[in-house]
C-alpha positions in Angstrom: -80.6 -75.6 -222.8 -79.7 -74.8 -219.0 -78.2 -77.4 -216.9 -80.2 -76.5 -214.0 -83.6 -76.5 -215.2 -87.2 -75.1 -213.5 -88.9 -77.7 -211.8 -91.8 -77.2 -214.3 -90.3 -77.3 -217.2 -88.3 -80.4 -215.9 -91.9 -81.8 -215.4 -93.1 -80.6 -219.0 -90.0 -82.6 -220.2 -90.4 -85.6 -218.7 -94.1 -86.1 -219.8 -93.2 -85.4 -223.5 -90.1 -88.1 -222.7 -93.5 -90.4 -221.8 -95.1 -89.8 -224.9 -92.3 -91.4 -227.1 -92.2 -94.7 -225.6 -94.6 -97.4 -227.0 -97.9 -98.9 -225.6 -97.1 -101.7 -222.9 -97.1 -105.1 -224.7 -100.1 -106.4 -222.6 -102.2 -104.4 -224.0 -101.9 -105.7 -227.5 -104.2 -109.1 -226.8 -106.3 -107.1 -224.4 -107.1 -104.6 -227.5 -107.0 -107.2 -230.6 -107.6 -110.9 -228.9 -104.9 -113.6 -227.9 -104.8 -114.8 -231.5 -103.8 -110.9 -233.1 -99.9 -110.1 -233.3 -99.5 -106.3 -233.6 -97.0 -104.3 -232.6 -97.7 -102.0 -229.4 -96.2 -99.0 -231.0 -99.3 -98.8 -233.1 -101.6 -97.7 -230.9 -100.0 -95.7 -228.8 -101.9 -92.2 -228.2 -99.3 -89.9 -229.1 -95.8 -90.5 -231.1 -93.5 -87.9 -231.0 -89.7 -87.9 -232.3 -87.2 -85.5 -231.5 -86.0 -85.3 -234.8 -89.5 -84.8 -236.6 -91.8 -82.7 -233.8 -90.1 -80.0 -232.0 -91.9 -79.3 -228.2 -92.2 -75.6 -227.0 -91.1 -76.9 -223.6 
């Protein structure tokens, strides 16, 4: 990919980069209650990996 990216493409790539991260840790007790210990990655909306799924950006 080019070193200098078009702003719109850069914005799309930035959004895809954010989709990779887990949900914040404080969402676990909010969703399941304080007693339940669940990994925050379990309720992340979109999980995307650079190996598995390629983007069209």
